[in-house]
N, C-alpha and C positions, 0 to 999 in steps of 0.2 A: 503493499500500499504506500503510495507516494503521498507527500505533504498535501498536493492539490487534490487528493481524494478525501481527505480528512473532513468530515463534516463540520460545518461552521459552528454548530452547537457544542461540539467536543472542543474546539478551539476557544470558544468563549468560556466554557466551564474552566479549561485548564488556566486561562488568563484570570479568571475569578479566584481560583485556588491560589495562584502564585501572589496575587495582589492580597489576599487574606493572610497569607504567610508574612509578606513583607509587612504589613500593617501590625500583626501581632508581634513580631520581631522587634519593629520600631517602638511599640509601646512598652514591650518588656524592658528594653534597654532604658528608655525614658523613666520608667517607673523606679527601676533599679537604681538609676543615679540618684533619685530623690531620696529612696530609702537609704541608700548609702550614706547620703549627707545627715539624714535623720538619725541613723544608728551611730555615725562618728561624733555627732554633736555638732561639728564644725569641719570644714575641709579648707585646707591652705590652697591659696593661688599660686602660680608660678609668675614667672617675670614678665609673661605676655597678659596676666590678669585672668588666666584660664585654671580651671580645675587642674591640679598636679598631675602630671603624667602617672605617677605612681598610684593615685586613686583610681585613675581609668583603667590601668593595668589590672588592679585589684577586681574591679567591676567585671572586666572582659574575662579574667581567669574564672571567676563565679559562673559567668553565664556562657563560657566556652566560646568567646568571639575573639577575633583578631583584627580589629579595624586599625588599632595603633601601631602594633608590631613594631617597626623600626622607625616610626614617624614621631615628631614632635605633636604634643597636643594642639598646636595652633594649625597644623597640617589637616587635621579631621575636621573638616567643617561640619559635619554632623553634630560632634561634641559642642563645638563652638555655639551651633545653633541652639542646642539643648539649653545650655547654660543662659543663653540670651532670652530664650522663651520663658524659662523659669524665672528670671530676674523680672521680665517684662509683666509676667502674670502675678508677681508678687509671692511665688512659691518658694522663693529663696531670698535672702538678704545678705547684702555683701557689708561686712563690718570689719576693719582692721586686717584687710587683706585675707579675709576667711569668708566661706559661705555657710550660712546656716539655714536650716529648713524654717518656714514660718507656720503659723496656724492655717494660713490659707494653703500652704503646701501639704499640710497633714490632711486637709479637708479633701484636697484634691485626691489624695491617694486613697481615701475612703470611697471615692465616687465609684459607680459602675464601669467597667472597662470601656464600654461602648462610648459613655459620656467623655472619658479620658481622651480617648482615641479621636473623638470628633474635634476635641479642643485643640490637641496637637496637630491634626492633619490641617486645621485651618492656616496654621504657618507654613505648611509646604504647598497647599494649594488655595491661596486667597480667593475669596470670591471677588468678582469684578464688580 
């Protein structure tokens, strides 16, 4: 069977499955970042004003991801975006070169995952 013989409905279904996995992965990483900050009490920033590489490596190890690998945190745009969104939404607070979870951040973590995902995806796909 060649690709051109694949029914359109099957291709659509595969696309939906891939999209769902990507969204779940994205939300899991985002939530874990907030939970990590919450559990640590505070997380120090690096010279670029971003969550330190060591913290991201801890998070990646726990989730079995390797986005950072041999890069600096500043080079992983997704991590920069996560921190930016969290600051904009008031889920984390910057104080003395450290980030701390806020009450709003704790409330966000208690929301249902579909609500959380909708909020986060808004920053990836803003409505016109």
